[in-house]
DOLUMDO-377677 format. One record per residue (C-alpha): x, z, y. Coordinates in steps of 0.25 Angstrom, whole numbers, plus 5000, padded with zeros to 4 digits. Each point is the difference from the previous one (the first is absolute). Layout:
REM residues N
{{X; Z; Y}},
...
//
This chain:
REM residues 662
{{4940; 4889; 4970}},
{{5011; 5005; 5010}},
{{5006; 5008; 4988}},
{{5005; 4987; 4993}},
{{5015; 5002; 4998}},
{{5003; 4985; 5000}},
{{4993; 4997; 5014}},
{{5013; 4997; 5007}},
{{5004; 4991; 4988}},
{{4987; 4992; 5000}},
{{5001; 4998; 5015}},
{{5014; 4994; 4999}},
{{4997; 4991; 4989}},
{{4987; 4996; 5007}},
{{5007; 4997; 5013}},
{{5010; 4991; 4993}},
{{4988; 4992; 4993}},
{{4992; 5000; 5013}},
{{5012; 4994; 5007}},
{{5001; 4989; 4990}},
{{4985; 4997; 5001}},
{{5000; 4999; 5015}},
{{5011; 4990; 4999}},
{{4993; 4992; 4989}},
{{4999; 4987; 5008}},
{{5015; 5002; 5005}},
{{5005; 5002; 4986}},
{{4991; 4989; 4995}},
{{4994; 5008; 4989}},
{{4987; 4995; 4993}},
{{4987; 5008; 5000}},
{{5002; 5003; 4986}},
{{5013; 5007; 5002}},
{{4994; 5007; 5012}},
{{4989; 5005; 4991}},
{{5010; 5005; 4989}},
{{5008; 5007; 5011}},
{{4987; 5007; 5005}},
{{4998; 5006; 4986}},
{{5009; 5012; 5002}},
{{4995; 5002; 5014}},
{{4985; 5000; 4996}},
{{5002; 5008; 4987}},
{{5013; 5009; 5001}},
{{5002; 5002; 5014}},
{{4985; 5003; 5003}},
{{4998; 5008; 4987}},
{{4999; 5013; 5008}},
{{4988; 4994; 5008}},
{{4994; 4995; 4987}},
{{5000; 5014; 4994}},
{{4993; 5005; 5012}},
{{4989; 4990; 4999}},
{{4997; 5003; 4985}},
{{5001; 5015; 5002}},
{{4990; 4998; 5012}},
{{4991; 4992; 4992}},
{{4999; 5010; 4989}},
{{4998; 5011; 5011}},
{{4990; 4992; 5008}},
{{5008; 5001; 5012}},
{{5010; 4991; 5008}},
{{5012; 5002; 5009}},
{{5009; 4992; 5009}},
{{5009; 4996; 4988}},
{{4988; 4996; 4991}},
{{4996; 4991; 5012}},
{{5014; 4994; 5000}},
{{4999; 4997; 4985}},
{{4987; 4993; 5001}},
{{5006; 4991; 5010}},
{{5012; 4997; 4992}},
{{4991; 4997; 4988}},
{{4991; 4991; 5008}},
{{5012; 4993; 5006}},
{{5007; 4998; 4987}},
{{4988; 4994; 4993}},
{{4997; 4991; 5012}},
{{5014; 4995; 5000}},
{{5000; 4998; 4985}},
{{4988; 4990; 5001}},
{{5007; 4993; 5012}},
{{5012; 4998; 4992}},
{{4995; 4996; 4986}},
{{4986; 4995; 5004}},
{{5000; 4995; 5014}},
{{4989; 4990; 4998}},
{{4990; 5012; 4998}},
{{5003; 5003; 5015}},
{{4996; 4993; 5013}},
{{5012; 4992; 5005}},
{{5003; 5009; 5012}},
{{5001; 5012; 4991}},
{{5009; 4995; 4989}},
{{5012; 5007; 5006}},
{{5004; 5013; 4992}},
{{5001; 5013; 5006}},
{{5012; 5005; 4993}},
{{5008; 5002; 5013}},
{{4989; 5009; 5006}},
{{4999; 5008; 4986}},
{{5015; 5003; 5001}},
{{4999; 5004; 5015}},
{{4988; 5009; 4997}},
{{5007; 5007; 4988}},
{{5013; 5002; 5007}},
{{4995; 5006; 5013}},
{{4991; 5009; 4991}},
{{5012; 5004; 4992}},
{{5008; 5003; 5013}},
{{4988; 5009; 5005}},
{{4999; 5007; 4987}},
{{5015; 5002; 4999}},
{{5000; 5006; 5015}},
{{4989; 5009; 4996}},
{{5008; 5005; 4988}},
{{5012; 5003; 5009}},
{{4991; 5008; 5009}},
{{4994; 5008; 4989}},
{{5003; 5015; 4999}},
{{5010; 5003; 4989}},
{{4997; 5013; 4993}},
{{5007; 5010; 4991}},
{{5014; 4998; 5006}},
{{5001; 5014; 5006}},
{{4993; 5007; 4989}},
{{5011; 4995; 4990}},
{{5011; 5002; 5010}},
{{4995; 5015; 5001}},
{{4999; 5002; 4985}},
{{5014; 4994; 4998}},
{{5006; 5011; 5010}},
{{4993; 5012; 4993}},
{{5008; 5007; 4989}},
{{4996; 4998; 4985}},
{{5007; 5012; 4995}},
{{5001; 5015; 5003}},
{{5011; 5011; 4998}},
{{4992; 5010; 4992}},
{{5005; 5014; 4997}},
{{4997; 5003; 4986}},
{{5007; 5011; 4992}},
{{5009; 5004; 5011}},
{{5006; 4986; 5001}},
{{4996; 4988; 5009}},
{{4999; 4986; 4994}},
{{4994; 4987; 5005}},
{{4986; 4996; 4993}},
{{4990; 4989; 5003}},
{{4989; 5005; 5010}},
{{4990; 4998; 4988}},
{{5006; 5012; 4993}},
{{4999; 5009; 5012}},
{{4987; 5009; 5000}},
{{4993; 5009; 5010}},
{{5008; 5013; 5000}},
{{5013; 4994; 4996}},
{{5012; 5003; 5009}},
{{5008; 4989; 5006}},
{{5013; 5000; 5008}},
{{5001; 4991; 5013}},
{{5015; 4999; 5005}},
{{5003; 4997; 5014}},
{{4998; 4985; 5003}},
{{4990; 4998; 4989}},
{{4985; 4997; 5001}},
{{4990; 5009; 4995}},
{{4994; 4994; 4988}},
{{4987; 5007; 4998}},
{{4990; 5009; 5009}},
{{5006; 5014; 4999}},
{{5001; 5014; 5006}},
{{5014; 5005; 5003}},
{{5003; 5011; 4990}},
{{5014; 5003; 5005}},
{{5009; 4997; 5011}},
{{4998; 4994; 5014}},
{{5004; 4987; 5006}},
{{4997; 4989; 5011}},
{{4990; 4990; 4994}},
{{4997; 4986; 5006}},
{{4986; 4996; 4999}},
{{5000; 4987; 5007}},
{{4993; 4993; 4989}},
{{4988; 5009; 5004}},
{{5001; 5003; 5014}},
{{5008; 4989; 5006}},
{{5010; 5009; 5006}},
{{5014; 5001; 4995}},
{{5002; 5014; 5006}},
{{5003; 5009; 4987}},
{{4990; 5012; 4998}},
{{5005; 5014; 4995}},
{{4995; 5002; 4986}},
{{5001; 5014; 4993}},
{{4994; 5008; 4989}},
{{4985; 4997; 4999}},
{{5001; 4987; 5008}},
{{4993; 4988; 4995}},
{{5007; 4987; 4999}},
{{4995; 4986; 4996}},
{{5005; 4989; 4992}},
{{5009; 4990; 5008}},
{{5006; 5011; 5009}},
{{5015; 5001; 5001}},
{{5008; 5013; 4999}},
{{5010; 4999; 5011}},
{{5008; 5013; 4999}},
{{5001; 5010; 4988}},
{{4995; 4999; 4986}},
{{4986; 5004; 4997}},
{{4993; 5005; 4988}},
{{4986; 4995; 4999}},
{{4988; 5004; 4992}},
{{4992; 4987; 4997}},
{{4985; 5001; 5003}},
{{4996; 4986; 4995}},
{{5004; 4989; 4990}},
{{5005; 4987; 5004}},
{{4987; 4993; 4999}},
{{4993; 5011; 5009}},
{{5009; 5001; 5012}},
{{4995; 4998; 5014}},
{{5008; 4988; 5002}},
{{4996; 4993; 4986}},
{{4985; 5003; 5004}},
{{5002; 4994; 5014}},
{{5006; 4987; 4995}},
{{4989; 4999; 4989}},
{{4990; 5002; 5012}},
{{5007; 4989; 5008}},
{{5000; 4990; 4989}},
{{4985; 5003; 4997}},
{{4996; 4998; 5014}},
{{5008; 4987; 5001}},
{{4994; 4995; 4988}},
{{4986; 5003; 5005}},
{{5002; 4993; 5013}},
{{4994; 4986; 4997}},
{{5003; 4988; 5008}},
{{4989; 4996; 5010}},
{{4993; 4987; 5001}},
{{5010; 4991; 5008}},
{{4994; 4993; 5013}},
{{5003; 4986; 4994}},
{{4993; 5004; 4987}},
{{4988; 5005; 5007}},
{{4999; 4987; 5009}},
{{5003; 4991; 4987}},
{{4988; 5007; 4993}},
{{4991; 4998; 5012}},
{{5005; 4985; 5002}},
{{5000; 4995; 4985}},
{{4986; 5002; 4995}},
{{4993; 4993; 5012}},
{{5011; 4989; 5001}},
{{5000; 4997; 4986}},
{{4985; 5000; 4998}},
{{4998; 4991; 5012}},
{{5010; 4989; 4995}},
{{4995; 5001; 4986}},
{{4985; 4999; 5006}},
{{5004; 4988; 5009}},
{{5007; 4993; 4988}},
{{4988; 5002; 4991}},
{{4990; 4995; 5011}},
{{5009; 4988; 5002}},
{{5000; 4997; 4986}},
{{4985; 5002; 4999}},
{{4996; 4993; 5012}},
{{5007; 4987; 4999}},
{{5005; 5002; 4989}},
{{5014; 4998; 5005}},
{{5011; 4997; 4990}},
{{5011; 5008; 5008}},
{{4993; 5013; 5001}},
{{5009; 5007; 4990}},
{{5013; 4995; 5007}},
{{4994; 5005; 5013}},
{{4998; 5013; 4994}},
{{5014; 5001; 4994}},
{{5006; 4996; 5013}},
{{4992; 5010; 5008}},
{{5004; 5011; 4991}},
{{5014; 4997; 5001}},
{{4999; 5003; 5015}},
{{4993; 5013; 4997}},
{{5013; 5009; 5002}},
{{5008; 4998; 5013}},
{{5015; 4998; 4997}},
{{5002; 5012; 5010}},
{{4990; 5009; 4993}},
{{5010; 5008; 4992}},
{{5009; 5001; 5013}},
{{4991; 5004; 5010}},
{{4998; 5015; 4997}},
{{5015; 5002; 4995}},
{{5005; 4994; 5013}},
{{4991; 5009; 5008}},
{{5005; 5012; 4992}},
{{5014; 4996; 5001}},
{{5000; 4998; 5015}},
{{4992; 5014; 5002}},
{{5011; 5007; 4991}},
{{5011; 4994; 5009}},
{{4993; 5005; 5012}},
{{4998; 5013; 4995}},
{{5014; 5001; 4996}},
{{5004; 4997; 5014}},
{{4992; 5011; 5005}},
{{5006; 5010; 4990}},
{{4988; 5000; 4990}},
{{5004; 4998; 4985}},
{{4989; 4993; 4992}},
{{5003; 5003; 4985}},
{{4987; 4994; 4995}},
{{4995; 4988; 5008}},
{{4987; 5000; 4993}},
{{4995; 5012; 5008}},
{{5002; 4992; 5013}},
{{4987; 4993; 4996}},
{{4993; 5013; 4996}},
{{5005; 5009; 5011}},
{{4989; 4996; 5011}},
{{4989; 5005; 4989}},
{{5005; 5015; 5000}},
{{4990; 5011; 5002}},
{{5008; 5013; 4999}},
{{5014; 5004; 5003}},
{{5005; 5013; 4993}},
{{5012; 5007; 5006}},
{{5007; 5013; 5001}},
{{5003; 5006; 5014}},
{{5015; 5003; 4999}},
{{5008; 4989; 5007}},
{{4988; 4991; 5001}},
{{4990; 5007; 5009}},
{{5011; 5010; 5004}},
{{5014; 5001; 5006}},
{{5005; 5002; 4985}},
{{5008; 5012; 5002}},
{{4996; 5015; 5003}},
{{5002; 5005; 5014}},
{{4999; 5015; 5005}},
{{4986; 5001; 5005}},
{{5000; 5015; 5003}},
{{5007; 5013; 4999}},
{{4994; 5014; 4997}},
{{5009; 5012; 5004}},
{{4999; 5014; 4996}},
{{5001; 5011; 5011}},
{{5014; 5001; 5005}},
{{5004; 4986; 4997}},
{{5000; 4988; 5009}},
{{4998; 4985; 4996}},
{{5015; 4997; 5002}},
{{5005; 5011; 4992}},
{{4991; 4997; 4988}},
{{5003; 4985; 5000}},
{{5015; 5004; 5001}},
{{4999; 5009; 4988}},
{{4992; 4990; 4992}},
{{5010; 4988; 5004}},
{{5012; 5009; 4996}},
{{4994; 5003; 4986}},
{{4996; 4985; 4998}},
{{5013; 4995; 5005}},
{{5005; 4995; 4987}},
{{4987; 4995; 4995}},
{{4996; 4985; 4999}},
{{4985; 5004; 5000}},
{{4991; 4992; 5009}},
{{4996; 5014; 5007}},
{{5015; 5003; 5003}},
{{5001; 4986; 5006}},
{{4988; 5003; 5009}},
{{5006; 5013; 5004}},
{{5013; 4993; 5004}},
{{4992; 4989; 5008}},
{{4992; 5011; 5007}},
{{5014; 5007; 5004}},
{{5005; 4987; 5005}},
{{4987; 4997; 5008}},
{{4997; 4995; 5014}},
{{4998; 5013; 5006}},
{{5014; 5004; 5004}},
{{4998; 5015; 5003}},
{{4993; 5002; 4986}},
{{5011; 4991; 4993}},
{{5011; 5008; 5006}},
{{4994; 5013; 4997}},
{{4997; 4996; 4985}},
{{5014; 4994; 4998}},
{{5008; 5010; 5007}},
{{5010; 5006; 4991}},
{{4992; 4995; 4987}},
{{5007; 5008; 4989}},
{{5004; 4995; 4987}},
{{4993; 5007; 4988}},
{{5009; 5009; 4992}},
{{4993; 4997; 4987}},
{{4988; 4991; 4996}},
{{4992; 5000; 4988}},
{{4990; 4989; 4999}},
{{4986; 5001; 4992}},
{{4995; 4986; 4999}},
{{4986; 4999; 5004}},
{{4999; 5014; 5006}},
{{5011; 5003; 5010}},
{{5014; 5005; 5002}},
{{5007; 5013; 5001}},
{{5012; 5002; 5009}},
{{5009; 5010; 5007}},
{{5001; 4997; 5014}},
{{5008; 5009; 5009}},
{{5000; 5011; 4989}},
{{4985; 5000; 4999}},
{{4991; 4995; 4988}},
{{4991; 4988; 5005}},
{{4989; 4994; 4992}},
{{4994; 4987; 5004}},
{{4989; 4994; 4991}},
{{4986; 4999; 4997}},
{{4990; 5011; 5002}},
{{4997; 5002; 4985}},
{{5015; 5001; 4997}},
{{5002; 5010; 5011}},
{{4989; 5009; 4993}},
{{5007; 4998; 4987}},
{{5012; 5006; 5006}},
{{4993; 5012; 5005}},
{{4998; 4995; 5015}},
{{4985; 5000; 5004}},
{{4997; 4990; 5012}},
{{4988; 5003; 5008}},
{{4987; 4994; 4994}},
{{4997; 4993; 5013}},
{{5014; 4992; 5001}},
{{4993; 4987; 4995}},
{{4988; 5001; 5009}},
{{5010; 5003; 5012}},
{{5006; 4986; 4998}},
{{4988; 4991; 4997}},
{{5008; 4987; 5002}},
{{5010; 5003; 4988}},
{{5001; 4991; 4988}},
{{5010; 5010; 4995}},
{{5003; 5014; 5004}},
{{5014; 5006; 4998}},
{{5002; 5015; 5001}},
{{5013; 5007; 5005}},
{{5004; 5014; 4996}},
{{5012; 5008; 5004}},
{{5004; 5013; 4992}},
{{4987; 5000; 4993}},
{{4991; 4999; 5012}},
{{4992; 4988; 5004}},
{{5004; 4995; 5014}},
{{4992; 4987; 5001}},
{{4996; 4987; 4995}},
{{5003; 4985; 5004}},
{{4989; 4990; 4998}},
{{5003; 4986; 4996}},
{{4991; 4988; 5002}},
{{5002; 4985; 4998}},
{{4993; 4995; 5013}},
{{4992; 4987; 5001}},
{{5006; 4988; 5006}},
{{4995; 4996; 5014}},
{{4996; 4986; 4996}},
{{4993; 5004; 4987}},
{{4986; 5000; 5006}},
{{5001; 4986; 5005}},
{{5005; 4995; 4987}},
{{4989; 5006; 4992}},
{{4990; 4994; 5010}},
{{5006; 4986; 4998}},
{{4998; 5002; 4984}},
{{4986; 5005; 5002}},
{{4997; 4987; 5009}},
{{5005; 4992; 4988}},
{{4989; 5006; 4991}},
{{5010; 5009; 4993}},
{{4997; 5015; 4998}},
{{5012; 5009; 5000}},
{{5000; 5011; 4990}},
{{5010; 5012; 5001}},
{{5005; 5005; 4987}},
{{5010; 5011; 5003}},
{{5007; 5011; 4992}},
{{5000; 5009; 5012}},
{{4991; 5012; 5003}},
{{4985; 4997; 5004}},
{{5002; 5004; 5014}},
{{5012; 4992; 5002}},
{{4995; 4987; 4994}},
{{4987; 5001; 5008}},
{{5007; 5003; 5013}},
{{5008; 4987; 4999}},
{{4988; 4992; 4995}},
{{4993; 5005; 5012}},
{{5011; 4995; 5009}},
{{5000; 4987; 4993}},
{{4985; 4998; 5000}},
{{4999; 5000; 4985}},
{{4987; 5005; 4994}},
{{5003; 5000; 4985}},
{{5010; 5011; 4996}},
{{5005; 5005; 4986}},
{{5009; 5012; 5002}},
{{5009; 5007; 4991}},
{{5001; 4989; 4990}},
{{5010; 4997; 4989}},
{{5007; 4986; 4997}},
{{4990; 4998; 4989}},
{{4989; 5003; 5009}},
{{5004; 4989; 5009}},
{{4999; 4990; 4988}},
{{4986; 5006; 4997}},
{{4995; 4998; 5014}},
{{5005; 4985; 5000}},
{{4992; 4998; 4987}},
{{4988; 5007; 5005}},
{{4999; 4991; 5012}},
{{5002; 4988; 4992}},
{{4989; 5004; 4990}},
{{4991; 5000; 5013}},
{{5003; 4986; 5002}},
{{5010; 5001; 5011}},
{{5013; 4992; 5001}},
{{5011; 5011; 5002}},
{{5013; 5000; 5007}},
{{5010; 5012; 4997}},
{{5012; 5004; 5009}},
{{5011; 5007; 4993}},
{{5015; 5003; 5003}},
{{5007; 5005; 4987}},
{{5000; 5001; 4985}},
{{4988; 5010; 4999}},
{{4991; 4990; 5007}},
{{5003; 4989; 4991}},
{{4989; 5002; 4990}},
{{4989; 5000; 5011}},
{{5007; 4988; 5007}},
{{5000; 4992; 4987}},
{{4985; 5003; 4998}},
{{4996; 4995; 5014}},
{{4995; 4986; 5003}},
{{5011; 5000; 5010}},
{{5012; 5009; 4998}},
{{5008; 5003; 5013}},
{{5013; 5007; 5000}},
{{5007; 5005; 5013}},
{{5015; 4998; 4996}},
{{5008; 5001; 5014}},
{{5002; 5012; 5010}},
{{4990; 5001; 5011}},
{{5003; 4991; 5011}},
{{5008; 4991; 4992}},
{{5000; 4985; 5003}},
{{5008; 4995; 4989}},
{{4995; 4991; 4989}},
{{4995; 5007; 4988}},
{{5011; 5000; 4990}},
{{4999; 4995; 4986}},
{{5000; 5009; 4987}},
{{5012; 5008; 4998}},
{{5002; 5003; 5014}},
{{4993; 5013; 5000}},
{{5003; 5006; 4987}},
{{4993; 5001; 4987}},
{{4988; 5009; 5005}},
{{4996; 4991; 5011}},
{{5003; 4988; 4992}},
{{4989; 5004; 4990}},
{{4990; 5002; 5012}},
{{5005; 4986; 5005}},
{{4997; 4994; 4986}},
{{4986; 5005; 5001}},
{{4997; 4995; 5014}},
{{4995; 4987; 5005}},
{{5004; 5002; 5014}},
{{5012; 5007; 5006}},
{{5000; 5005; 5015}},
{{5013; 5004; 5006}},
{{4993; 5008; 5011}},
{{4995; 5014; 4997}},
{{4987; 4998; 5007}},
{{4987; 4991; 4999}},
{{5005; 4990; 5010}},
{{5006; 4991; 4989}},
{{4987; 5001; 4992}},
{{4991; 4996; 5011}},
{{5010; 4988; 5003}},
{{5000; 4996; 4985}},
{{4985; 5000; 4999}},
{{4999; 4991; 5012}},
{{5011; 4991; 4995}},
{{4993; 4999; 4986}},
{{4987; 4996; 5007}},
{{5007; 4989; 5007}},
{{5006; 4996; 4987}},
{{4986; 5000; 4993}},
{{4995; 4991; 5012}},
{{5012; 4991; 4999}},
{{4998; 4998; 4985}},
{{4985; 4997; 5002}},
{{5003; 4990; 5011}},
{{5010; 4993; 4991}},
{{4991; 4999; 4988}},
{{4989; 4995; 5009}},
{{5008; 4989; 5005}},
{{5004; 4996; 4986}},
{{4986; 5001; 4993}},
{{4993; 4994; 5012}},
{{5008; 4988; 5000}},
{{5000; 4998; 4985}},
{{4985; 5002; 5000}},
{{4998; 4988; 5009}},
{{5010; 4992; 4992}},
{{4992; 5003; 4987}},
{{4987; 4995; 5006}},
{{5007; 4988; 5005}},
{{5005; 4997; 4986}},
{{4987; 5002; 4992}},
{{4992; 4991; 5010}},
{{5012; 4990; 5001}},
{{4992; 4989; 4991}},
{{4989; 5000; 5011}},
{{5008; 5001; 5013}},
{{5006; 4989; 5008}},
{{5015; 4999; 4997}},
{{4998; 5005; 4985}},
{{5011; 5010; 4995}},
{{5009; 5008; 5009}},
{{5014; 4995; 4995}},
{{5008; 5009; 5010}},
{{4989; 5011; 5002}},
{{5008; 5011; 4992}},
{{5013; 4998; 5007}},
{{4993; 5001; 5014}},
{{4992; 5012; 4996}},
{{5013; 5007; 4994}},
{{5008; 4997; 5012}},
{{4989; 5006; 5009}},
{{4999; 5012; 4991}},
{{5015; 5002; 5000}},
{{5001; 4999; 5015}},
{{4988; 5009; 5003}},
{{5006; 5011; 4990}},
{{5014; 4999; 5005}},
{{4996; 5001; 5015}},
{{4990; 5011; 4998}},
{{5010; 5008; 4992}},
{{5011; 4998; 5010}},
{{4991; 5008; 5010}},
{{5003; 5013; 4992}},
{{5014; 5001; 5004}},
{{4997; 5005; 5014}},
{{4988; 5008; 4996}},
{{5000; 5013; 5008}},
{{4996; 5014; 4994}},
//
């Protein structure tokens, strides 16, 4: 219904005709002219509602828009009889209901248009990302380089990527070394050193020197292509849930219509009363409140404005009606349960070495590195312990040479001595044998980096991403809401369980890949659970898109700024945002807890608004069908009084949302 592209045009045309009908007496128009003016309103403006009615009848279901169509048909038929055959109606009921018909259709179109404005627009970031990717590659063939379409490049071919160009395909560096920016994948704009044997992914940007790459996969099989396809598949599988207004309309329509039809039949059989059919038509014209299509969209609109004021970006308003029904929350630990960056958690020194000397040597070797471990070492050197900081930083030398081995470590010459800082397996490959109990000596480590000087192992530094102090309280709040937190982390089993224990999480999946996260979400859904997934980058986008509620953390931890729109973060995070229903600017769970509370308030507000509308109109329907038997006869101003009461109730109830605390 709300996908009708001419919705705004129907509303504007209908508004003009409705204004003329309301001024019928002032303009001295005949009832025949008013009836003619109502034809476009009843059939063209209300056409989307009629389509919903017929579709609902075929599917044996009803919704709010079908109820509006039923009222429109009944009002138009009653008014047609009142205009052309008034003698068939009792004298008090010979006034047509064309003004009420126009008001019903116009307010309903306004609600449908507002709902369409709130709807999640999909596909924009995907298309924007695809437009930014190269469509050709500089292939080396027969000793010469020439541009060819990506479809003509096969695995094993050699391609040249000049400085400033994007990597077109997943490949391995065959020759050369350079700095490569992988912000599309990592979110960090700090270039990473790539040399012979290093792997690069499509979408990365070569920043320094030319690279000769050996292609690993074709254009249709790159990691980026598969990821985009997975996101699109997840978004296609995410079916819209039943709206609150539809659910209440389904509950209201069968008993209400059955009651008035039954009353009309009984009226015709018991008297028999000649005006039973007119009473039935008039009562059905009151079946749909004028504010029925406005009640839920206004609640969503006010809730979204309140969320925006609190820094929460709602990209798919439909989820606000479903969020209180969540059963499980899948999340990673990094930056959500933890501080989000590695810190030095321990130091192991060989005999003859002190902690200060070891850290000073490691910092000097890593001085030119942008690695997170190097930053953690620098923070340790600038720490709060003044004597230690002074000792570590005293006369910190500059390395005479540095050789970076991505994913392994660095080789440097510091004060004339050969220094290696890197993973323990890499040190072993380099002929240095760390003690077997190095890892057991530092049990709190997520990662362990060894240090060797002149071919001798001199110590190790443990790094860990520590739990946030407030994470336990946040997890308990989620559990109190009936939501089971599930930790799905790519880190080691011990590290994942240590953080889970600190947070109070019982279900843990450790050492999982990005594809595993999507599978975990699907498994929980197959078990009948409504699942939310928290992600933060392009690699989480498939799982986020597959979840019933996809959440992306887009801002730095502690940020209080409003969540920016697409394009503010770069192509990688834009794709994650595209797959998300909710964007939280805080890298913790406080925003999610607040959003769930807000969504519960919106759900209650929608139900209250709809209850006012349907309850008042139910009374009006009963009054209309029994009009021939009641004193005073037909209620001439009943519809306007009830409509006014509904509008006031909905507006006043919605206004309360603007000061709703979280």
